[in-house]
C-alpha positions as CSV (number, residue, x, y, z in Angstrom):
1,M,109.1,80.6,141.3
2,P,111.4,81.4,144.1
3,V,110.5,84.6,145.8
4,K,113.0,87.3,144.9
5,V,111.6,89.7,147.4
6,S,109.9,89.9,150.7
7,V,108.3,93.1,151.7
8,V,107.9,93.6,155.4
9,V,105.5,96.1,157.0
10,P,105.2,96.7,160.5
11,V,101.5,97.6,161.3
12,Y,100.5,99.5,164.4
13,N,96.8,101.5,164.2
14,P,97.3,103.2,160.7
15,G,93.5,103.6,159.9
16,A,92.7,104.3,156.1
17,H,96.3,105.8,156.0
18,M,97.5,101.8,155.4
19,E,95.4,102.0,151.8
20,E,97.5,103.7,149.7
21,C,100.3,101.5,150.9
22,V,98.3,98.1,150.4
23,A,97.3,99.3,146.8
24,S,100.9,100.2,145.7
25,L,102.2,96.8,147.3
26,L,99.6,94.7,145.4
27,R,100.3,96.2,142.2
28,Q,103.7,95.7,141.8
29,S,105.0,95.1,138.2
30,L,107.1,92.2,139.6
31,P,105.4,88.7,138.8
32,P,103.1,87.8,141.6
33,D,104.7,84.7,142.6
34,A,107.9,86.4,142.5
35,Y,107.3,88.4,146.0
36,E,105.4,88.5,148.9
37,V,104.2,90.9,151.4
38,I,104.5,90.3,155.4
39,F,102.4,92.6,157.2
40,V,103.3,92.7,161.1
41,D,100.4,93.7,163.4
42,D,101.9,94.8,166.4
43,G,98.8,94.9,168.5
44,S,96.6,97.1,166.5
45,T,93.3,98.3,168.2
46,D,91.7,99.9,165.3
47,G,90.4,97.0,163.5
48,T,93.8,96.8,161.3
49,G,94.1,93.4,162.4
50,E,91.2,92.1,160.8
51,R,91.6,94.0,157.7
52,L,94.9,92.4,157.2
53,D,93.4,88.9,157.6
54,Q,90.7,89.7,155.0
55,L,93.6,90.7,152.6
56,A,95.7,87.7,153.3
57,A,92.7,85.2,152.9
58,A,92.0,87.0,149.5
59,D,95.5,87.3,147.8
60,P,98.4,84.5,148.4
61,R,101.0,87.0,148.3
62,V,100.0,88.4,151.7
63,R,100.8,87.0,154.9
64,V,100.2,88.2,158.2
65,F,101.6,88.0,161.4
66,H,100.0,89.5,165.0
67,Q,101.8,89.9,168.2
68,E,101.3,92.0,171.4
69,N,102.3,95.6,171.1
70,S,105.9,96.2,171.7
71,G,106.1,99.8,171.5
72,W,107.9,100.4,168.4
73,S,109.0,99.0,164.7
74,G,111.8,97.3,165.8
75,K,110.4,93.8,167.0
76,P,107.9,93.7,164.2
77,R,110.6,94.2,161.4
78,N,112.5,91.2,163.4
79,V,109.4,89.2,162.9
80,G,109.4,89.9,159.6
81,I,113.1,88.9,158.6
82,E,112.5,85.7,160.1
83,A,109.4,85.1,158.3
84,A,110.9,86.2,155.0
85,R,111.1,83.6,152.4
86,G,112.7,86.3,149.6
87,T,116.3,86.5,148.5
88,Y,116.4,90.3,149.6
89,V,114.0,92.0,152.3
90,M,112.1,95.3,151.5
91,F,111.0,97.4,154.6
92,V,108.2,99.7,154.0
93,D,106.1,101.8,156.7
94,N,102.4,101.5,156.4
95,D,101.8,105.0,155.7
96,D,104.4,105.2,152.9
97,H,104.0,103.3,149.4
98,L,106.3,102.1,146.5
99,G,106.6,103.5,142.9
100,D,104.7,100.6,141.0
101,E,107.9,98.9,139.7
102,A,109.9,99.7,142.6
103,L,110.7,95.9,143.7
104,E,110.9,95.0,140.1
105,R,113.9,97.4,139.2
106,M,115.7,97.6,143.1
107,Y,116.0,93.7,142.5
108,A,117.4,93.9,139.1
109,Y,119.7,96.6,140.1
110,G,120.8,94.8,143.3
111,T,121.4,91.1,141.5
112,A,123.3,93.2,138.5
113,H,125.7,94.5,141.0
114,D,125.8,91.8,143.5
115,A,124.6,94.3,146.3
116,D,123.9,93.5,149.9
117,V,121.9,96.7,150.2
118,V,120.0,98.6,147.7
119,V,119.1,102.2,148.3
120,G,115.7,102.9,145.9
121,K,115.4,106.9,145.1
122,M,113.0,108.4,147.7
123,A,110.3,111.1,147.1
124,G,109.0,113.3,150.0
125,R,105.3,114.0,150.4
126,G,105.6,116.7,153.3
127,R,108.9,114.8,154.7
128,G,112.5,115.4,154.1
129,V,114.2,113.0,152.0
130,P,117.7,112.5,150.9
131,V,118.6,114.6,147.6
132,E,122.3,114.6,146.9
133,L,122.2,110.7,147.3
134,F,120.1,110.5,144.5
135,R,122.0,113.0,142.1
136,R,122.8,109.9,140.0
137,N,122.7,106.3,139.9
138,R,125.9,104.8,142.0
139,P,126.4,100.9,141.3
140,R,129.3,100.5,143.8
141,A,128.4,103.0,146.7
142,T,130.2,103.4,150.0
143,V,130.1,105.6,153.4
144,A,133.5,106.8,152.1
145,N,132.6,107.8,148.2
146,A,129.1,108.5,148.6
147,P,126.4,110.2,151.1
148,L,124.8,107.4,152.1
149,I,125.1,108.4,156.0
150,D,122.2,110.8,155.1
151,S,119.9,108.0,154.3
152,L,119.5,106.1,157.5
153,T,115.8,105.2,157.2
154,P,115.1,101.5,156.9
155,H,113.3,101.8,153.7
156,K,115.8,99.9,151.8
157,M,116.1,96.1,150.2
158,F,118.7,94.0,152.0
159,R,119.9,90.5,151.0
160,R,118.4,88.0,153.3
161,A,121.9,85.7,153.5
162,F,123.7,89.0,154.2
163,L,121.4,89.7,157.1
164,D,121.6,86.4,158.5
165,A,125.4,86.1,157.9
166,T,126.0,89.2,160.0
167,G,123.1,88.5,162.3
168,L,121.9,91.9,162.0
169,R,118.6,92.8,163.5
170,F,116.8,95.9,164.5
171,P,117.0,96.7,168.3
172,E,113.6,96.3,169.9
173,G,111.5,98.1,172.8
174,R,110.3,101.5,173.1
175,R,112.9,103.6,171.9
176,R,114.0,105.8,169.2
177,L,116.5,105.5,166.2
178,E,116.6,101.8,166.2
179,D,116.6,102.3,162.3
180,H,120.0,104.2,162.3
181,V,121.6,101.6,164.2
182,F,120.6,99.1,162.0
183,V,121.2,100.6,158.7
184,T,124.6,102.1,160.0
185,E,125.7,98.8,160.8
186,A,124.5,97.5,157.4
187,F,126.2,100.2,155.7
188,L,129.8,99.3,157.2
189,R,129.5,95.8,156.7
190,A,128.1,95.5,153.5
191,G,129.8,94.2,150.5
192,N,128.3,96.5,148.3
193,V,125.8,99.1,148.3
194,A,124.0,100.1,145.3
195,V,121.7,103.2,145.0
196,L,119.0,103.5,142.3
197,S,118.5,107.3,141.3
198,D,116.6,107.2,137.9
199,Y,113.1,105.8,139.3
200,V,111.5,106.9,142.6
201,C,111.0,103.3,144.5
202,Y,109.8,104.8,147.6
203,Y,107.4,107.8,148.6
204,H,107.9,109.1,152.3
205,V,104.5,110.5,153.3
206,R,103.5,112.7,155.9
207,R,99.9,112.2,157.5
208,D,97.4,114.9,156.9
209,D,97.1,115.1,160.9
210,S,100.9,114.9,161.1
211,S,100.5,111.7,163.5
212,N,103.1,109.6,162.0
213,A,105.7,108.2,164.7
214,G,108.5,110.2,163.4
215,F,106.7,113.7,163.8
216,Q,105.8,113.2,167.6
217,R,107.6,114.8,170.2
218,F,110.3,112.8,171.7
219,D,111.6,112.5,175.3
220,P,115.4,114.4,174.9
221,G,116.9,112.1,177.4
222,G,115.8,108.9,175.7
223,Y,116.5,109.9,172.2
224,F,120.1,111.0,172.7
225,K,120.7,107.6,174.6
226,N,119.6,105.9,171.5
227,L,121.6,108.3,169.4
228,R,124.6,107.2,171.4
229,E,124.1,103.8,170.3
230,A,124.4,104.4,166.6
231,L,127.9,106.5,167.5
232,D,129.0,103.1,169.3
233,V,128.4,101.5,165.8
234,V,130.7,103.8,164.2
235,E,133.2,103.3,167.0
236,R,133.1,99.5,166.5
237,R,133.2,99.6,162.6
238,T,135.9,102.1,162.1
239,E,139.3,103.4,163.0
240,P,139.8,107.1,164.6
241,G,140.5,109.6,161.5
242,P,139.0,111.4,158.9
243,L,136.4,108.6,157.8
244,R,135.1,108.3,161.6
245,D,134.7,112.0,161.8
246,R,132.8,112.5,158.7
247,L,130.1,109.9,159.7
248,F,130.0,111.3,163.2
249,R,129.4,114.5,161.4
250,R,126.0,113.6,160.3
251,W,124.4,112.9,163.8
252,L,126.2,116.4,164.8
253,R,124.6,118.1,161.8
254,V,121.4,116.5,161.6
255,E,120.2,115.7,164.9
256,M,121.7,118.3,166.7
257,V,122.9,121.8,164.8
258,E,119.9,122.0,162.3
259,R,117.4,121.4,165.5
260,M,118.9,124.6,166.8
261,R,118.9,126.8,163.9
262,G,116.3,129.3,162.7
263,R,112.5,128.7,162.7
264,R,113.0,125.1,163.5
265,L,114.2,126.3,166.8
266,L,112.5,129.3,167.5
267,D,108.8,127.5,166.6
268,L,109.5,124.9,169.7
269,P,108.3,125.9,173.0
270,P,111.3,127.6,175.1
271,D,111.3,124.6,178.0
272,Y,111.8,122.1,175.3
273,R,114.3,124.0,173.2
274,R,116.6,124.3,176.4
275,E,115.9,120.7,177.3
276,L,117.1,119.6,173.8
277,F,120.3,122.1,173.9
278,A,121.3,120.4,176.8
279,R,121.4,116.9,175.9
280,M,122.6,117.8,172.9
281,H,125.7,119.6,174.8
282,E,126.1,116.1,176.6
283,V,126.8,114.2,173.4
284,V,128.9,116.8,171.8
285,V,131.4,117.1,175.0
286,E,131.4,113.2,175.2
287,R,131.9,112.0,171.8
288,F,133.0,114.5,169.2
289,G,136.6,115.6,168.8
290,P,137.4,119.0,167.1
291,G,137.5,117.2,163.6
292,V,133.9,116.3,163.4
293,A,132.9,120.2,163.6
294,A,135.8,121.4,161.6
295,G,133.9,120.0,158.2
296,L,130.7,121.5,158.6
297,Q,129.8,124.6,156.5
298,P,130.0,128.2,158.2
299,T,126.6,128.8,159.8
300,Q,126.7,125.0,161.4
301,Q,130.5,125.6,162.5
302,V,128.9,128.2,164.4
303,V,126.2,126.9,165.9
304,A,128.2,123.7,166.9
305,A,130.6,125.8,168.6
306,L,128.3,127.4,170.8
307,I,126.6,124.0,171.7
308,A,129.6,122.8,172.8
309,A,130.5,126.0,174.8
310,D,127.1,125.4,176.7
311,R,125.6,128.9,175.2
312,Y,122.1,128.6,174.6
313,D,121.2,132.3,174.8
314,A,123.6,132.8,171.8
315,V,122.4,130.2,169.9
316,E,118.9,131.2,170.0
317,E,120.3,134.9,169.0
318,F,121.8,133.5,166.0
319,A,118.6,131.5,165.1
320,V,116.6,134.6,165.3
321,W,119.2,136.1,162.7
322,E,119.1,133.0,160.4
323,A,115.3,132.7,160.5
324,G,115.6,135.9,158.2
325,V,118.0,134.4,155.6
326,A,116.1,133.2,152.1
327,L,117.0,132.0,148.7
328,T,115.4,134.1,145.9
329,A,115.9,132.8,141.9
330,L,114.8,135.1,139.1
331,P,114.2,133.6,135.6
332,G,115.8,134.8,132.6
333,P,115.6,133.9,129.2
334,V,113.6,130.6,128.7
335,V,113.8,129.4,125.2
336,W,113.3,126.2,123.1
337,E,116.9,125.1,121.1
338,D,116.6,122.3,119.2
339,G,114.1,120.2,121.1
340,V,115.7,121.1,124.6
341,L,114.5,123.9,127.0
342,R,117.2,126.5,127.8
343,V,116.2,127.9,131.3
344,G,118.4,131.1,132.4
345,F,118.0,132.4,136.0
346,T,120.0,134.2,138.6
347,A,120.2,133.1,142.4
348,E,121.2,135.0,145.5
349,Y,120.7,134.7,149.2
350,T,118.5,137.6,150.9
351,A,118.4,138.7,154.6
352,A,115.5,140.5,156.1
353,G,114.2,140.7,152.3
354,A,117.2,142.6,151.2
355,P,119.9,141.1,149.1
356,M,122.7,139.5,151.4
357,T,125.9,141.7,151.2
358,F,129.3,140.7,152.4
359,A,132.5,142.6,153.0
360,A,134.7,142.2,149.9
361,D,138.1,142.4,151.6
362,S,137.6,140.3,154.7
363,A,140.3,137.1,155.2
364,P,138.7,134.0,156.2
365,T,140.2,132.5,159.4
366,P,139.3,128.9,161.1
367,L,136.7,129.3,163.8
368,D,138.8,129.0,167.0
369,G,136.4,128.8,169.6
370,P,133.0,130.0,169.7
371,P,132.1,133.8,168.5
372,Q,131.8,136.2,171.4
373,D,128.8,137.8,169.9
374,L,126.3,137.9,167.0
375,A,128.1,140.6,165.0
376,E,131.3,138.5,165.5
377,A,129.6,135.4,164.3
378,V,128.1,137.1,161.2
379,A,131.4,138.8,160.4
380,W,132.9,135.1,160.5
381,V,130.3,133.5,158.3
382,G,130.5,136.4,155.9
383,A,134.7,136.0,155.3
384,D,134.1,132.0,155.1
385,T,131.2,132.4,152.6
386,V,133.1,134.7,150.4
387,A,136.1,132.4,150.5
388,R,134.2,129.4,149.2
389,F,131.8,131.2,146.7
390,G,134.2,129.7,144.1
391,E,133.1,126.4,144.8
392,T,129.5,127.4,144.8
393,G,126.7,125.8,142.5
394,A,123.3,126.1,141.8
395,D,121.0,123.4,140.9
396,L,117.6,123.6,138.7
397,L,115.3,120.4,139.9
398,L,112.1,119.7,138.3
399,R,109.7,118.6,141.3
400,G,106.5,116.5,140.4
401,R,103.5,118.4,141.5
402,T,101.7,115.4,142.7
403,D,104.3,113.2,144.0
404,G,107.1,115.5,145.2
405,A,109.6,113.7,142.8
406,R,112.7,115.7,142.1
407,Y,115.0,115.4,139.3
408,F,118.4,117.5,138.5
409,Q,118.7,119.0,135.4
410,P,122.2,120.0,133.9
411,V,123.3,123.2,134.8
412,Q,126.0,125.6,133.7
413,V,126.8,128.3,136.4
414,T,128.7,131.5,136.3
415,R,129.6,133.5,139.6
416,E,129.8,137.2,140.0
417,R,130.5,139.4,142.7
418,V,128.7,142.5,142.2
419,P,129.8,145.8,144.2
420,E,127.0,147.4,146.4
421,G,127.2,150.6,147.3
422,D,130.8,152.6,148.5
423,G,131.2,150.8,151.5
424,G,133.2,147.8,150.2
425,R,130.2,145.2,150.6
426,I,129.5,142.8,147.7
427,R,126.6,140.6,146.6
428,L,127.4,136.7,145.6
429,V,125.3,136.1,142.7
430,L,124.9,133.0,140.6
431,R,123.8,133.2,136.8
432,A,122.8,130.1,135.7
433,R,121.7,128.3,132.4
434,A,120.1,125.3,132.5
435,T,119.2,122.3,130.0
436,V,116.0,120.6,130.3
437,D,115.6,117.7,127.8
438,P,111.8,116.3,127.2
439,A,113.5,112.7,126.4
440,A,114.6,112.5,129.9
441,L,111.5,113.5,131.7
442,A,110.2,111.1,134.1
443,G,106.8,111.1,132.8
444,A,103.3,113.2,132.5
445,G,102.2,115.8,134.9
446,L,102.7,119.0,136.0
447,W,106.5,119.7,137.0
448,D,107.5,122.8,139.1
449,A,111.1,124.4,138.5
450,V,112.9,124.7,141.6
451,V,116.2,126.0,142.3
452,R,118.5,124.9,144.9
453,V,121.6,126.5,146.1
454,K,124.2,125.8,148.8
455,L,126.2,128.8,150.3
456,G,127.8,129.4,153.6
457,G,126.1,126.7,155.5
458,W,122.4,127.4,154.0
459,T,120.9,124.8,151.6
460,R,117.9,126.3,150.4
461,E,115.1,125.8,147.9
462,C,112.7,128.2,146.2
463,R,110.2,128.3,143.2
464,L,112.1,130.0,140.3
465,G,110.0,133.1,140.1
466,P,108.2,135.5,139.8
467,A,108.8,136.2,136.3
468,P,108.2,140.2,135.6
469,V,104.9,141.3,133.4
470,A,107.2,143.0,131.1
471,G,109.3,140.9,129.1
472,R,108.1,137.7,130.5
473,P,109.5,134.8,128.2
474,T,106.9,132.8,126.6
475,P,108.5,130.0,124.8
476,G,105.4,128.1,123.8
477,A,104.5,124.5,123.6
478,A,106.9,121.7,122.1
479,L,106.5,118.2,120.8
480,T,109.9,116.8,121.0
481,G,111.4,113.6,123.0
482,G,108.3,111.7,123.0
483,H,106.5,114.2,125.0
484,M,104.3,117.5,124.3
485,V,105.7,119.8,126.8
486,L,103.9,123.5,127.7
487,P,106.5,125.5,129.6
488,Y,104.1,128.1,131.6
489,W,104.0,130.7,134.5
490,T,101.7,130.0,137.3
491,S,99.2,132.2,138.7
492,P,99.1,134.3,140.7
493,H,102.8,133.6,141.6
494,A,104.4,133.4,138.0
495,C,106.7,130.5,138.9
496,L,107.9,128.6,136.2
497,A,106.4,125.1,135.7
498,L,106.1,122.4,132.7
499,D,102.7,120.8,131.7
500,V,103.9,117.1,130.3
501,D,101.2,115.6,127.8
502,R,98.3,117.2,129.7
503,A,97.6,120.5,128.3
504,T,94.9,120.8,125.7
505,R,93.5,124.2,124.7
506,R,96.5,126.1,126.1
507,V,98.7,124.6,123.6
508,G,97.8,127.3,121.0
509,L,96.2,125.2,118.4
510,G,92.6,127.3,118.9
511,A,94.4,130.2,117.2
512,L,94.6,128.5,113.6
513,A,92.8,130.1,110.7
514,P,92.1,128.6,107.6
515,D,94.6,130.4,105.8
516,D,97.2,128.1,108.0
517,V,96.3,125.3,106.6
518,T,96.7,124.0,102.6
519,V,95.7,121.2,100.5
520,T,97.6,120.6,97.3
521,D,97.5,117.5,95.1
522,G,96.2,115.5,98.3
523,S,99.0,116.5,100.6
524,L,97.6,118.5,103.8
525,R,100.1,121.3,105.1
526,V,99.2,123.1,108.5
527,R,101.2,125.7,110.1
528,L,101.5,124.9,113.8
529,P,102.4,127.0,116.7
530,L,104.7,124.5,118.3
531,H,108.3,124.1,118.8
532,V,110.0,120.9,117.2
533,P,113.8,119.6,117.0
534,D,115.8,120.2,114.0
535,E,115.4,116.8,112.8
536,G,111.5,117.0,113.2
537,A,109.4,114.8,114.8
538,E,106.7,111.8,114.0
539,A,102.9,112.7,114.7
540,S,99.9,111.4,113.5
541,L,96.4,112.9,112.1
542,R,92.9,111.8,113.0
543,L,90.3,112.7,110.6
544,E,86.5,112.1,111.9
545,A,83.1,112.8,110.4
546,A,79.6,111.0,111.2
547,G,80.9,108.4,113.5
548,T,83.8,107.4,111.4
549,G,87.5,108.1,111.5
550,H,90.8,107.6,109.7
551,D,94.3,107.8,111.2
552,V,97.0,109.4,109.0
553,P,100.6,109.2,109.4
554,A,102.1,112.8,109.7
555,A,105.6,114.5,109.8
556,L,106.3,117.8,111.7
557,T,109.4,119.7,110.7
558,P,110.5,123.3,112.0
559,H,109.2,125.9,110.2
560,G,109.9,129.6,110.9
561,E,109.1,130.4,114.4
562,G,106.9,127.2,114.5
563,A,106.2,123.8,113.0
564,L,104.8,122.6,109.5
565,L,102.8,119.3,110.0
566,V,102.4,117.6,106.4
567,A,100.2,114.4,106.0
568,K,99.3,112.7,102.5
569,L,95.3,112.5,102.8
570,P,93.7,109.3,101.6
571,L,91.2,111.3,99.5
572,D,89.1,108.3,97.7
573,R,87.9,107.6,101.0
574,L,87.3,110.8,102.4
575,R,85.2,112.5,99.7
576,G,81.3,113.4,100.4
577,S,82.1,114.4,103.9
578,T,83.4,116.9,106.1
579,W,86.1,115.9,108.4
580,R,87.8,117.5,111.7
581,P,91.4,116.8,111.9
582,A,92.9,116.3,115.1
583,L,96.5,116.2,116.1
584,G,97.5,113.1,118.0
585,V,100.4,113.8,120.7
586,P,101.9,111.6,123.4
587,G,99.5,110.6,126.2
588,P,97.9,109.6,123.8
589,R,95.7,112.4,123.3
590,L,94.2,114.1,120.4
591,L,94.1,118.0,119.8
592,P,91.5,119.2,117.8
593,L,92.1,121.5,114.9
594,P,89.6,124.6,114.6
595,V,89.0,123.7,110.8
596,A,86.9,121.7,108.8
597,L,87.9,119.8,105.6
598,R,85.4,119.7,103.2
599,V,86.2,117.1,100.7
600,R,84.2,116.8,97.2
601,A,84.7,115.5,93.7
602,G,86.3,118.8,93.0
603,G,88.8,119.0,95.7
604,V,89.1,119.9,99.3
605,R,88.1,123.1,100.9
606,V,89.2,124.2,104.2
607,V,86.8,126.1,106.4
608,R,86.8,127.3,110.1
609,T,84.9,125.4,112.7
610,P,82.3,127.2,114.8
611,G,84.0,128.5,118.1
612,R,82.9,129.2,121.5
613,G,83.1,132.5,121.3
614,P,82.1,135.2,124.0
615,L,78.3,135.7,122.4
616,R,78.1,131.9,122.1
617,R,79.1,131.2,125.9
618,L,76.7,133.9,126.8
619,A,73.8,132.5,125.1
620,R,74.8,128.8,126.4
621,G,74.5,130.5,129.8
622,A,71.2,132.1,129.4
623,R,69.8,128.8,127.9
624,R,71.1,127.1,131.2
625,R,69.4,129.7,133.3
626,L,66.2,129.5,131.3
627,R,65.8,126.0,131.5
628,G,62.6,124.4,133.2
629,T,61.0,128.2,133.0
630,P,58.0,128.5,130.9
631,L,59.9,130.7,128.6
632,G,62.7,128.5,128.5
633,R,60.4,125.4,127.3
634,T,58.8,127.8,124.6
635,A,62.3,128.8,123.2
636,A,63.0,124.6,123.4
637,R,59.9,124.1,121.5
638,L,61.1,126.7,118.5
639,R,64.3,125.3,118.5
640,A,63.1,121.9,118.1
641,R,60.9,122.9,115.2
642,T,63.7,124.9,113.4
643,R,66.2,121.8,113.4
644,G,63.1,119.9,112.0
645,R,62.8,121.8,108.9
């Protein structure tokens, strides 16, 4: 079979951090003969070279190239491109890893849409990744119709023929931002770029010791020299005007303005802050016209204007004020409705721990030069924020507890200007209702509810909570959309989370009593504290006794505030034994019901199974403590004699 994908991994002294990367590459769902993995060892000195040679000797998919240290990832990636035999080339860093179906899905998506570049959804583990880009699938994306420019890391799939036709290769040597130069040119020259957003393809991982190359402090002079090379690509491939300004805005916003804001600036050593600022000022006055900063959000415009005016002290003062700005999101009703979870919440920004207020009657004006002082800057940001409030939205995302993957949920938003006191001030409050459809969930695990709001130049996220103790919503578990979903409030912070296909005792089946179970003419009916959609749900019932078992089809239908399970019992196969039933749920898992069915010739009797109440748990603990002591051995002999009678 022709090789579909060549995965290129530049490697330098990763140590044990490489193992998860290797494992993910070798368990890809793409057939083994349809892809290859090319490791390029850039002069490792920690035994990595020998480890890679062992991998290559054991697996025909793996190829290894060794070279003297080149100083950065550009040359190893170029070596990998030249060696690649696949239709597409995928770049992976040695401390990151792929989703198990990443290569198969990205290749299929790329070929289906004739893409020169395929961008797979990313999830960050301790690292920032694009969010808006992956809001939905984008089969035909460009830098004009999608935020592609926010994704300049090389962790994408590129058609090999496209790389050869354009001569596109990474800048080499000890340098920074080689990926910006490469990816920007690829985006601007590609016939099509396809963005796959419904599956997490790439996990961008921060090492426990933060030793990733991207986290090391850089030399500002060299960094911004390399940044100018990315700007050169934009100038070569675009005409002056709105598109070029929009693309330039990415580097002004991400590489300059955001580094000069809030805690991100204040946590740096003072001398380093000033050196960064000086280099940024040089680039801003050399390369960016007024149209670049004009498209930024209000707070970003203020910082950009101060950088251009060479006013570092004012930037630092503004950063101190911004460091006190935060997002709060409080839950409202959380209820199940016909198989979907409706999640209500309110969100607003706070400053110094109190709700942020704005002048109700202020008129927005264009920012004509840098503000004179902090008060003027804050007033201008406030006026512009109020004017744009009608466009502001809120998002609810579900974030995987283990992998960091995030998925947008549909949200309806109402904006409210709430008067605050008698001084003509208002609060800007967002009231929202999100819909979580279990059928669309990515899979089993724990998912945290995260609220995201863009307002006034701030893009903040926070957990949904805390929920008040009094009146806290308790929606219970649901069997719907092919999943068992339990909404719950975390402890101690009382934030909303979802347990998908994992919960057992917390589902609440342990509260069943024999009166909740009836058997009539061989038909078992059980009232369960579960939500099911209006059309009901299919289920199964497992009956076990004395080492044998039977699986019985069952149906769940809505019944009052819960569900009614109905199953036809095979009585002719059950007589003479006592059976313990368990509900079969997705996972697949069995959730025991706290009753037993005693099937005799005269009928079926429902009894409660012994539970582990407080006294039983206390007795078990006492026996454990006495085990091995003379008293414990005597008690054990007495129990044995009693069981033998």
